[in-house]
Phi, psi and omega in degrees: 000140177230152177223161173242133174242125187237131172246109182249100182258191182285337184250322183215159176238131179237127178240124180248133172262128182227157175267187186293344177270353183092000179293132181279124183260328183194167178217156172230145182229154178200182178288180181298157181219062178274121185299323185283325185263334184260329183092161187299312185297318179294319178297317179301317181296314181297313182296316181301312183293320180293320179292318178297322179294322180290319182283326179063225182262017178287134180271071182227155171240121181300139177290330179203153177230127172251127181242113174262118187231136176299136175083010180248111180218344180254155184298325179294325177293319179296322178298320179299317181292320178296325176295321176300316181295324177295321179294326178296327170108003178279119180270073183231161170294132184238126176246123181246125182221168173293142182295340177295327179293317182293329176295318178295315182295329177301327179265313189267347188055242183262006183273161175296156178173176179225128177255125175257102186260119178225102175235232172299319172249189179212149175199146173246132184226133180225158177221130181263183184292342178271003181078016177268147182240159172210153179223157173216136182083197181077024185263013175092164190287343181279323186234011181195218179063030179301140180082358181278175176299318179295317181298316178299316179296317180297317179297323179291321177294320178297322179295322178296317181290324177295320178295320180296326180279346188081013178270352181213171182291154174296154182210144176291351176302325182302310184292340180265324185282322181302309178293333177302322180264002176074032178233163181239011182214136183300329183295345180273347183295316181304318181300321180289311186295323183269003178294122183295339179279348181269116183293155179300335183296338179292326174285320180296339182282000183279353182308311180299327177294317180298317179296315181300315180292325176297322179295338176281354180097012180290121185293324182293312180296320179299317181293325177300314180293321178297319179294323177299315178297317180301317182293317180293321179291321178299318178295318178298319179297320178300314181294314181298319180295313182293330180269001178055048183251005186304323182267004184271158173262117180203183181242134166273124177258121178270109187238147176114159187294335182301322183290341176275319185269344174236073186298340176304320179295320179296328178276331185277321186300316179303326179295322183278331182289342176301326179287336181279316181214093188302332183268357182273160172242163179230140179207155175292142174279112182270339178285149169295129180307330179298340175298324175296324177294324176298315180301316180289325178295320177298319178295320179295320179297330180267004179076020186238012182289133178233119176270123181302144176273139176289133182280120176060043184219156176270002179293169186305133181235013177217158181278000000 
């Protein structure tokens, strides 16, 4: 028996081929596959290519496929993704879940826990001992994603423009961000940032610059990072409170590229999360999130996959 576990995020897609023991045999990678921002056809192309790369020339049909995708939480969204999978042509059992769940399962497996996901976007997702779930954030770069790579980048660009206008304090971010985009004047930044051909990841890539400038003692950069930490902890607190986990012993998993490129956040959040859940611990998620999708795909192949129900929410409650 073989299964495919797919993690389709805003920046990259990872597809893992595994056997019945969960051993990873191969992988395929591609760009991001967010249904809301990329559209059905683009998502179909990315998924097809990643799955074909993982299977290679093996003459196998996966018994089950678990697809964790950013922005998928309602049943109508899941139906759209399952339709995409049917068009791709794999006649397998398909389980579609939010990518935040596969990140949590990669660390916690079937145990309770909370995943704080901060990549290009951000979302906090938790599951308690009763199998109930809650989420906070993950609403996209226009109305949410606080504490994410894109949010940090956007805040740093706004600080540069405020300084240029005299509406805000001067910051060393200016001298670092202008050459990053290959310009020598702040007035040229809007044309670059609003260029539709320029992917959001270019703004999300500013995190290391913000950390470096903060380490120099720049108050503006320091405050941006502090606010990012505040927002992620606030989202975690919301999830823990709704799931009634404050007094429980569990793990916060710090997942996503931001914690690698902005290590200050990885060091700061555990200190603050103690106030949210005193008996919990916090650690970086070292597993590839797609490993969680493999775990769920194996359960689906055996007829035992259970998608946690959102507690007190109209969001999707079935696979």
